[in-house]
Z-matrix of the N, CA and C atoms (Angstrom, degrees):
N
C 1 1.440
C 2 1.520 1 110.61
N 3 1.311 2 117.56 1 134.92
C 4 1.436 3 123.63 2 179.06
C 5 1.502 4 113.86 3 -96.65
N 6 1.331 5 120.18 4 128.52
C 7 1.398 6 121.89 5 177.78
C 8 1.539 7 110.49 6 -113.81
N 9 1.304 8 116.28 7 154.38
C 10 1.448 9 117.59 8 174.35
C 11 1.515 10 107.81 9 -81.63
N 12 1.292 11 117.06 10 159.52
C 13 1.438 12 122.39 11 -178.92
C 14 1.510 13 112.17 12 -60.98
N 15 1.317 14 117.37 13 -37.78
C 16 1.463 15 121.83 14 -179.59
C 17 1.529 16 108.58 15 -68.20
N 18 1.331 17 117.98 16 -43.47
C 19 1.404 18 118.76 17 177.16
C 20 1.548 19 114.10 18 -62.41
N 21 1.304 20 114.66 19 -42.93
C 22 1.499 21 123.72 20 177.61
C 23 1.544 22 108.96 21 -58.79
N 24 1.348 23 117.32 22 -44.47
C 25 1.464 24 118.77 23 179.44
C 26 1.546 25 110.86 24 -67.79
N 27 1.322 26 115.59 25 -43.99
C 28 1.489 27 121.55 26 179.95
C 29 1.510 28 114.17 27 -62.02
N 30 1.364 29 115.19 28 -45.35
C 31 1.457 30 119.54 29 -177.57
C 32 1.496 31 113.72 30 -82.68
N 33 1.374 32 120.50 31 -3.75
C 34 1.370 33 121.10 32 179.05
C 35 1.493 34 117.16 33 85.96
N 36 1.275 35 120.56 34 12.10
C 37 1.449 36 123.52 35 177.98
C 38 1.510 37 109.35 36 -77.15
N 39 1.345 38 116.58 37 -23.51
C 40 1.481 39 122.40 38 174.69
C 41 1.527 40 105.76 39 -126.74
N 42 1.333 41 114.97 40 118.81
C 43 1.483 42 118.23 41 -174.53
C 44 1.554 43 105.93 42 -127.02
N 45 1.373 44 117.57 43 90.13
C 46 1.456 45 120.65 44 -171.90
C 47 1.526 46 112.94 45 -64.17
N 48 1.345 47 118.89 46 -32.86
C 49 1.451 48 120.14 47 -178.64
C 50 1.571 49 113.20 48 -73.33
N 51 1.287 50 117.15 49 -9.62
C 52 1.454 51 119.06 50 176.52
C 53 1.507 52 111.95 51 -88.44
N 54 1.330 53 117.23 52 -1.42
C 55 1.443 54 120.21 53 173.37
C 56 1.469 55 109.20 54 -74.69
N 57 1.299 56 121.58 55 167.79
C 58 1.405 57 127.13 56 -173.77
C 59 1.573 58 117.34 57 -49.16
N 60 1.334 59 118.48 58 132.72
C 61 1.434 60 122.63 59 176.96
C 62 1.517 61 108.88 60 -113.11
N 63 1.321 62 119.26 61 103.11
C 64 1.468 63 124.31 62 -171.59
C 65 1.543 64 113.58 63 -79.55
N 66 1.322 65 115.49 64 -8.88
C 67 1.469 66 120.80 65 -174.84
C 68 1.492 67 114.84 66 -109.64
N 69 1.334 68 117.92 67 30.73
C 70 1.464 69 119.91 68 -178.73
C 71 1.533 70 109.80 69 -96.60
N 72 1.369 71 113.75 70 162.28
C 73 1.484 72 120.29 71 176.37
C 74 1.541 73 110.02 72 -58.15
N 75 1.310 74 117.13 73 -41.79
C 76 1.446 75 122.50 74 178.72
C 77 1.556 76 111.52 75 -59.54
N 78 1.295 77 114.68 76 -43.27
C 79 1.421 78 120.93 77 -177.67
C 80 1.562 79 108.33 78 -66.75
N 81 1.310 80 116.31 79 -46.51
C 82 1.543 81 119.76 80 178.63
C 83 1.549 82 109.57 81 -59.97
N 84 1.343 83 119.05 82 -42.69
C 85 1.418 84 120.57 83 178.95
C 86 1.516 85 111.41 84 -62.38
N 87 1.289 86 115.98 85 -40.63
C 88 1.488 87 121.25 86 179.29
C 89 1.517 88 109.84 87 -63.75
N 90 1.284 89 118.76 88 -44.70
C 91 1.444 90 122.29 89 179.70
C 92 1.506 91 113.06 90 -65.69
N 93 1.325 92 117.13 91 -35.30
C 94 1.479 93 121.73 92 175.34
C 95 1.533 94 110.60 93 -65.59
N 96 1.315 95 116.68 94 -43.70
C 97 1.406 96 121.82 95 175.86
C 98 1.550 97 114.42 96 -62.00
N 99 1.311 98 112.74 97 -43.12
C 100 1.502 99 116.39 98 177.40
C 101 1.506 100 110.72 99 -63.50
N 102 1.339 101 119.71 100 -40.76
C 103 1.480 102 121.82 101 -178.27
C 104 1.552 103 109.72 102 -67.57
N 105 1.320 104 116.44 103 -40.17
C 106 1.443 105 121.11 104 177.52
C 107 1.575 106 111.47 105 -63.25
N 108 1.253 107 118.02 106 -44.94
C 109 1.502 108 122.55 107 176.09
C 110 1.472 109 110.62 108 -67.33
N 111 1.322 110 119.17 109 -38.88
C 112 1.516 111 120.82 110 176.22
C 113 1.528 112 110.40 111 -60.23
N 114 1.250 113 114.58 112 -47.85
C 115 1.535 114 119.86 113 -178.36
C 116 1.536 115 108.08 114 -62.93
N 117 1.278 116 118.51 115 -41.66
C 118 1.501 117 122.56 116 178.78
C 119 1.531 118 111.19 117 -57.07
N 120 1.376 119 115.25 118 -51.39
C 121 1.471 120 119.55 119 -177.37
C 122 1.507 121 114.22 120 -69.44
N 123 1.335 122 113.41 121 -34.94
C 124 1.535 123 117.64 122 178.21
C 125 1.517 124 109.86 123 -63.85
N 126 1.294 125 116.91 124 -40.18
C 127 1.464 126 120.88 125 178.40
C 128 1.566 127 113.96 126 -60.89
N 129 1.332 128 113.55 127 -29.61
C 130 1.459 129 118.85 128 -177.65
C 131 1.507 130 115.56 129 -90.25
N 132 1.363 131 117.45 130 -10.74
C 133 1.424 132 125.55 131 -174.23
C 134 1.521 133 111.84 132 -83.40
N 135 1.341 134 112.79 133 153.83
C 136 1.503 135 119.36 134 169.16
C 137 1.514 136 103.41 135 -74.71
N 138 1.358 137 113.06 136 167.36
C 139 1.473 138 120.86 137 177.57
C 140 1.544 139 110.94 138 -59.52
N 141 1.340 140 117.02 139 -42.20
C 142 1.408 141 122.25 140 -178.68
C 143 1.540 142 110.58 141 -64.24
N 144 1.314 143 116.90 142 -45.76
C 145 1.454 144 125.90 143 177.92
C 146 1.548 145 110.33 144 -61.62
N 147 1.310 146 116.15 145 -41.70
C 148 1.461 147 122.47 146 -178.58
C 149 1.537 148 111.57 147 -65.34
N 150 1.354 149 115.65 148 -40.52
C 151 1.470 150 121.03 149 178.15
C 152 1.549 151 109.24 150 -67.72
N 153 1.306 152 117.05 151 -41.91
C 154 1.488 153 120.18 152 175.78
C 155 1.499 154 112.07 153 -63.96
N 156 1.298 155 117.67 154 -39.27
C 157 1.444 156 120.69 155 -179.73
C 158 1.570 157 110.60 156 -68.20
N 159 1.366 158 116.35 157 -38.70
C 160 1.433 159 116.63 158 176.75
C 161 1.522 160 113.58 159 -67.28
N 162 1.379 161 116.41 160 -31.64
C 163 1.467 162 120.00 161 173.70
C 164 1.494 163 110.64 162 -64.61
N 165 1.306 164 114.29 163 -41.96
C 166 1.498 165 120.77 164 175.88
C 167 1.508 166 111.61 165 -59.97
N 168 1.295 167 117.52 166 -43.93
C 169 1.518 168 123.70 167 178.65
C 170 1.599 169 107.26 168 -61.48
N 171 1.303 170 116.26 169 -39.69
C 172 1.474 171 117.06 170 177.96
C 173 1.530 172 111.01 171 -62.41
N 174 1.305 173 118.16 172 -38.40
C 175 1.498 174 121.79 173 178.17
C 176 1.530 175 108.63 174 -65.15
N 177 1.308 176 117.04 175 -39.33
C 178 1.447 177 119.38 176 179.82
C 179 1.514 178 112.37 177 -66.50
N 180 1.348 179 114.74 178 -40.10
C 181 1.480 180 120.11 179 176.26
C 182 1.524 181 112.39 180 -65.15
N 183 1.305 182 116.81 181 -39.75
C 184 1.463 183 119.56 182 176.07
C 185 1.562 184 111.10 183 -62.01
N 186 1.281 185 115.69 184 -40.66
C 187 1.480 186 118.62 185 179.16
C 188 1.506 187 110.84 186 -67.44
N 189 1.341 188 116.26 187 -39.88
C 190 1.517 189 119.02 188 177.98
C 191 1.505 190 112.33 189 -63.13
N 192 1.377 191 113.30 190 -37.66
C 193 1.501 192 118.60 191 -179.03
C 194 1.512 193 108.44 192 -66.72
N 195 1.299 194 117.83 193 -37.15
C 196 1.465 195 119.02 194 -179.01
C 197 1.540 196 109.40 195 -66.61
N 198 1.364 197 119.24 196 -36.67
C 199 1.405 198 124.53 197 176.42
C 200 1.527 199 110.81 198 -65.27
N 201 1.326 200 118.88 199 -41.94
C 202 1.442 201 123.03 200 -178.30
C 203 1.534 202 107.36 201 -65.74
N 204 1.294 203 120.59 202 -38.07
C 205 1.487 204 123.51 203 177.91
C 206 1.539 205 108.02 204 -63.43
N 207 1.296 206 117.16 205 -40.90
C 208 1.499 207 119.48 206 -178.43
C 209 1.514 208 109.60 207 -69.00
N 210 1.340 209 118.54 208 -36.93
C 211 1.429 210 121.86 209 177.42
C 212 1.515 211 112.23 210 -64.53
N 213 1.357 212 114.58 211 -46.42
C 214 1.413 213 120.39 212 179.68
C 215 1.515 214 110.44 213 -62.52
N 216 1.320 215 116.55 214 -42.72
C 217 1.448 216 119.68 215 -178.63
C 218 1.538 217 110.07 216 -65.74
N 219 1.289 218 118.07 217 -36.41
C 220 1.493 219 121.98 218 177.71
C 221 1.523 220 109.21 219 -63.78
N 222 1.306 221 118.30 220 -47.52
C 223 1.477 222 121.14 221 179.48
C 224 1.466 223 113.61 222 -62.41
N 225 1.351 224 114.34 223 -41.07
C 226 1.516 225 119.90 224 179.33
C 227 1.508 226 108.79 225 -63.22
N 228 1.289 227 116.03 226 -46.05
C 229 1.497 228 123.37 227 179.46
C 230 1.568 229 109.87 228 -58.68
N 231 1.336 230 116.17 229 -45.91
C 232 1.490 231 117.44 230 176.38
C 233 1.549 232 111.61 231 -59.92
N 234 1.307 233 117.84 232 -41.91
C 235 1.444 234 118.75 233 -176.77
C 236 1.538 235 109.64 234 -71.10
N 237 1.334 236 120.19 235 -33.92
C 238 1.460 237 122.48 236 178.23
C 239 1.542 238 108.35 237 -69.89
N 240 1.327 239 118.56 238 -41.70
C 241 1.431 240 118.57 239 176.84
C 242 1.526 241 114.29 240 -63.71
N 243 1.300 242 114.07 241 -35.73
C 244 1.485 243 120.03 242 176.50
C 245 1.534 244 108.77 243 -62.28
N 246 1.283 245 116.43 244 -47.09
C 247 1.467 246 120.00 245 -178.13
C 248 1.535 247 110.27 246 -66.46
N 249 1.346 248 120.57 247 -38.79
C 250 1.467 249 120.17 248 176.45
C 251 1.513 250 109.60 249 -61.27
N 252 1.299 251 117.74 250 -43.02
C 253 1.470 252 119.14 251 -179.74
C 254 1.491 253 111.98 252 -64.98
N 255 1.386 254 117.49 253 -42.39
C 256 1.453 255 118.96 254 178.36
C 257 1.516 256 110.16 255 -61.63
N 258 1.358 257 117.96 256 -43.80
C 259 1.438 258 117.85 257 -179.46
C 260 1.500 259 113.14 258 -65.86
N 261 1.348 260 119.37 259 -33.66
C 262 1.443 261 124.10 260 176.65
C 263 1.487 262 110.88 261 -62.04
N 264 1.355 263 118.93 262 -34.20
C 265 1.442 264 124.76 263 -176.58
C 266 1.502 265 112.10 264 -94.36
N 267 1.290 266 120.73 265 -2.37
C 268 1.421 267 124.65 266 -172.99
C 269 1.505 268 112.88 267 -58.04
N 270 1.345 269 119.93 268 -47.50
C 271 1.428 270 123.24 269 -177.92
C 272 1.509 271 110.78 270 -62.90
N 273 1.300 272 116.86 271 -42.82
C 274 1.497 273 119.43 272 -178.65
C 275 1.537 274 110.53 273 -64.72
N 276 1.344 275 116.23 274 -40.64
C 277 1.449 276 117.24 275 177.63
C 278 1.543 277 113.56 276 -66.43
N 279 1.285 278 117.03 277 -41.37
C 280 1.463 279 121.75 278 179.98
C 281 1.523 280 109.00 279 -65.53
N 282 1.316 281 117.37 280 -46.35
C 283 1.509 282 122.38 281 -178.89
C 284 1.483 283 111.23 282 -65.57
N 285 1.358 284 118.58 283 -30.08
C 286 1.441 285 124.70 284 -178.56
C 287 1.505 286 110.40 285 -68.14
N 288 1.320 287 117.79 286 -30.91
C 289 1.517 288 119.89 287 -178.45
C 290 1.503 289 110.00 288 -87.82
N 291 1.241 290 121.88 289 -9.88
C 292 1.509 291 124.80 290 -176.72
C 293 1.516 292 109.73 291 -73.94
């Protein structure tokens, strides 16, 4: 079954605000803990292990960036679909008020 973007937003099939919130207190606490643990392990590693760990972190960062691009693209697409639907219904709304 095909739904319009407005129907999907209204009925809760698409819930944009339930997507990731990177600026929450919980997220900040998690990032602080990660950085503290990272620092702890790096101090314990040999130079070779430290270099390998940093290369591993770069892979994780690259993967996270790919996810952020996908999230941004999804949000942009939802916005564009919403605008297309609004524009398609513009005449009916304007004529309704006349």
